[in-house]
N, C-alpha and C positions, 0 to 999 in steps of 0.2 A: 673568825667564821666558825660557827658551831658544827658539830658532827652531823646533825640532821640535814642542814643546808648543803654540806659537802656531798652527802649521799644523794640528795635530790639532783644536784648539778651533775654528778657523775652519771646517774641514771639517764638524765636528759641528753648528755653528751653521747652516751652509748646508743640511745635511740636514734639521734640525728645521724651519727656515723653509720649505723646499720641501714638507715633509709638511703643515704647517699651511696653506699656500697651496692645496695640492691638495685637502685634505679639507674645508676650511671656506670655500672661495670657489668661484665658478662656474668657475674654471679647471679643476676636475676633469672637467667635461663635455667638455673638449677631448681627454681621454685616451680612446683607442679601447677600447671594451669596459667602461668604468667606468659602472655603472648610476646614473642620476640618482635623486633623491628621488621624482620622479613615477613613474619606472619601477618602483622598489621598492614604492611604494604600490599601483600597478596590479597587480604580481605578487601581492601579499598579497591584494588584493581578488579576483583570479581564483582564487587558492587556496581562499578561503572559498566562492566560488561552486561550485567543483568539489566540495568537501566536501559542500555542501548537495545537489548533484545526485546524488552517490554515495549519500547517505542516502536520498533519494527513490526512486532505482532499487532499492535494497535493500528498502524498504518495499513497493514494487510487486511485487517478486519474492516477498516473503513472502505478500502477499495472493493472487497468482495461484497460488502453491503450495498455499495453504489451500483455494482453490476446487477445484483438481485433486484434493486429498485427499478432500474432501467428496463430489465427484462419483464417486469410485471407492469410496465406502463407508467410508473411513477417517475417524478423528477429527481435527477441526481442531486446529491447534497454536497455542500462544501463544509469546511471545518466550522465555520461560524453558524451553520444551521443545525449543529448537533443538538442544541437545547430544544429546538423546535420539534425534534423527533418525538419527544415525550408528550407534546401537546396534541398530536394527531389522534383523532378518534379511532379507537380500536387498533392502534399500532401494536404489532406483535413481532417486530423485527428482532431476530435472534441476536443481532449485534447491538441493540439499543443500549444495553448495559455497558458494553465496552466503549461505545461512543461517549456516554455520559462520564466515563472515567478517564478520558484523555488527560494525561498528566500535564503539569505545568511546564515541564521541559519541552514537550512537543509544541505547546502553544508559544513557548519562548522562541522556538526556532521560527515559527511562522511570523511572529511579531518582529523578530530580528530581520527577516527577509523583507518585510514591509518597510521597516525603518531604513533599510539600505536602498529602497526604491527599486526592488527587483520584482517586477510583476510576474504572475504565474505564466502568462503567455510567453514572456521573454525566456524564462527558465526552461519551459518545455521545448521551445523552439531551438534554443541553443543545444540542448541535449540530443534532440532528434535529427537535426540537420546532417549530422555525420553518419547516420545510419542508412543502409541500403534496403529499400522496400520493393517487394515484387508486386506488380499490378494484379490485384485479385480477380479483376474482370474487365475485359475491354467493352466499353459502352459509353453512354452519354450520361453525364451528371444532370439529373432532372430536378433535384432538390438539393441545394447547397447547404453547407454547415452554417448554422445561425443560432447562437446562444440567446440572442435578444428575443427570439420568438419560440424559445424552448425546442430547438431543433438541433441537438448536439450530435448530428450524424449527417451522412449524405446518402442520397438514393441514386442508384445507377441503373438506367434502363439498358437491357441487352437482349440479344436474340434468345429465343426459347431453346432450352437444353444446353445453353452455354455452361462451360465449366468454371467453377469458382476455385481460386487457388489461395494458399496460405501466403500472407505477406512476408513472413519471416519464419525462421526455425521456432519451434515451440511445442507445447503440450496442450492437447485438447482437455479443457477442464469442465466443459459442459456441452452436450449434444442431445437435443430433444425437441419436443413439440410445445408450442405455446399458442393458445387460441387466437391471440391478437397478431402475433408476428410469425406464425407458422413454424417451419423447421429452423431452429436456431443453433448456431455453433459459436462457442467462445474458446479462444486460444490464448494461453498465457505465454508470452515471449520473454526474452531477456530484457534487461534495461528497464524493468518495472513497467512493461508495456503489455496491454491486453487489446485484442481485436475481436469484434463481434460481427457475425454475419447472419442476417435475418431474411425471412420470406423465401427460403430455398424450397425447391421442389423435392429434393431428397438429400440426405447427408451421406458422405462417403467415409467418414471417420466417426469414431465413438470416443466417449470420455476416457481419458487415460492414454490415448494414442499419442505417440511422438510424431511430429511432422517436420519436414524440412521446408525451407523456403521454396515456393513454387509447387508444392505438393497439391494435387487436386483434393479438395475437401468437401465439395458439394456441387449440386447442379442448380443453377439459378431457377427461380420459380415465381409463383404468384400465390404462395400459401399464407394463410392467416387472415383474420377479419380485416386488418388494416391495410392489406396489400391493395395497390391500385393498378396492377399490371405486372408483367414479367420484369422484375427488378431485384437488385441487391441493396439491402439496407446495411450500410457499413458504418461501424463505430470504431473509434480508436481512443483508448484511454491510457494516459501516462501519469503515474503517480496519483491515481484517483481522480484525475481531471480529464474531461473530454477535450480532445484536440481535433483540429480539422484535418482529415486524411488527405484532402486535396492539396494541402501545402507540401506534402512529402511524397505523394504517389501520383504517377501519371496515368490517366485513364484514356 
C-alpha cells in the first residue's frame, strides 16, 4: 500500500472517529450551537403546547363569531360551514380569516369524533347533565328549541317586571341594545358555556361584571323589534353549539 493511500485512509478514519465522538458522546455539548437531547425534547414539547393553544384560540374565535352572528340575526355556523362564510355577499366578519385557517389538527379531531359515532348532541348532553343550573325566570315556555326551523333558543313568557337571574357563575361579556332583540346580555360561564338573554326591559349588570349563580341580571321585558310580548329569549351555547336549555333547566 503506497504512502498516499495510507494517508487518505488515516484521514478518513480520523473523520469518522471524530463524527462518532461528537454525535454519540457528551462531547457534542461542548460545540457552540449544537442542541442537546434535552433542548430538542423541550423544543418539541413547546411546539406541541403552541399547537394546542392555537387550536384553543381558534375554537374561541369560532364561538365568539357564532355569538356575534346570532346577536345580529344571522344563522349560527358549524365547522363545515366555514368555507361558505367567504361566499356571502358583503361579509366582513372579523373572524372570517381565522375560520378559513382552521388547521388540519382541529378538523382531525372532528373527523375522529364522527368516525367513533359520537354525535354532537350526545357529547354536549353528557358534559352538561352533571352541572347545576339556576332557573333564570319562572314562566311558561311558549316557543321551544327547534334547530329544524332555525330556532336555536326558547322563549319564556312571564309577568311584567319579573327578575331574570344568571343560570351559573360567570362573567358578563356583553350587555347592550340591539334593534331587533332589545336589551341583550351575554354571560361566559365555565365549562365552555355561554348563556344569552334577550328582549329585557332593562339590564342590571354591565360588561365585565362577575356574577354568581342566581344573581339578578335583568328585568324581563318586551324590547326590540322582534319581541311578541313580555318574554325572555334564552339561548345556551356549549363549545360553539346551540343546546336546548329546557333539557337542563326547569321553568
